[in-house]
N, C-alpha and C positions, 0 to 999 in steps of 0.2 A: 526869798519867800515873795511869792505872787501877791497878786492885790486880794486874793482869798486864805492868803496866810498858808496856801502850801508849800511844802520844798520845791527848791527847784534843779532837779539832777540834771545831770551833764549842763550844769554852764560852766562856761572859759571863767575864768578869775586871772587877771594880770595883775603881779604884784609888782610895782616898778619902784624903786630907789631914787628918791626925789635927787640927792645929790650927787650921786655916779651914773643914773641912768640903766642899771642894772636892771634884767627883768626877769619875773618867777612865773612863769604860766602853770596853772594847776585846773581839774576840773571837779564839781560838786559832785559828791555821790548820789546813791540813792536816795539820801535824807538831805539832801542841800548842801552839807558840812564840807569844807573843804581846808587842807592845811598847809601851809606854805611854812615848813618848817626850818628852823636855825635860820634865821635872817640876821644880816648882821644890824647892830644899832643907825638909829636913823629913822628919816620922814620919808615915808612912803604913800604912791598912789596907788588906788585900789581900785582897778575897774571889772567892772560885770555884764557879761552878754552873755544872753540865750537865745535862740531862733524865735522867733515871733515874738518875743515880749523886749521892752524896750532898754537898751543900756544903762547902766548908773556907772557912776567913778564919784570915789571920795580922796580927797584930797588932805595930806598934812598929816596924815595917821602915824603916832610916833611908837617906838618898838624902841623897849629897852631891856637891858640884861637881864636874862633869867626870867622876862614878864610874859605873858600870854595877853596878845590884844585881838581881839574881837572887833571884826565889822561886818555888819550885818547891812542890807538893801531889800528894798521893796522895787520887783520889777514890775511892769505894766505892759498887758498887751500893745502891741505897736497898731497902730494906723494902719492900715493897707489901703495907700492909693497910688492910683498910676494913672496919669492921664494920657490919654490918645494925641499921637503927635503924625502918624500916619492911617491910613484907612487899609493900605491892602500890603501883605506879605506874601514873599515864595519862598518855602523850603521844601528839600528834599522828604521824600515821603518815609518814615520811621514808625513803624510799629507801634512803639511804646510812646510816641507825642500825637496822643489823642485831644488833648481839651486847649486850649490858649491858655488858659489862665493856670497850666499844671495837673497833676493825676488829683488833688484835693483843693478845688477852687474856694473853697472858702475859710481853709487853713493854709491855703500857701502862701508865702512872703511874695512881696512885691517883685521879686528878681527871676521868679522860678515861669517855666512855661516858655510863652511865646519871644518873651523877650530874650530870653539865654539861648532859644534857638536860633534866632537871627543873628546875635551879636558872633555867635560859631562860624560864621560868613562859610558854610558850606556849600562845593559846586553842586551846581542843579544840573550841569552838564549829563545827557543820556542816564536819567534816570527819572522816576513817577516824583510827581512834585505837589504839593498840599498847596492850594491861595486861599489865603487867609482874608477874610474882609470885616472888618469892624463896623457897624451901623447902629447910631441910635444910642441910648445909654450904656456904658461898658457894667454899672453896676448900679444896684438900686443904693437910694441914699440912707443912711440910717441916721434915728433920732439923736447920736452921741456924734454924727459930722455936722 
């Protein structure tokens, strides 16, 4: 669940046997429920990950024969921070690459938009280009910062 106690559908859950290293990956359903059925007896680490929300891990989760083990966590929104280490970038023109912070700047993760387009290292030979220039503040400070 998130900090408002709402279910988190589509979260990735990794269940790893601490003794053998064997892993099982499952995804939460629309109600935030996940099931990793028929796990061998042992101790497990359970990791939770959801885009835009912090990760969480529980270690030493004991699984017994015929028992049902429940592991619940609360995930909080991730702080989205990205510092500017360059002021000018050039990328090939793409019709769908309009905003340096991604399509939904207030909801985008830090690794969306310009940073991923630049990492793709696409050629700019014989094509239209976009010159991106960052100046001043790249985001407005918020009270929670």
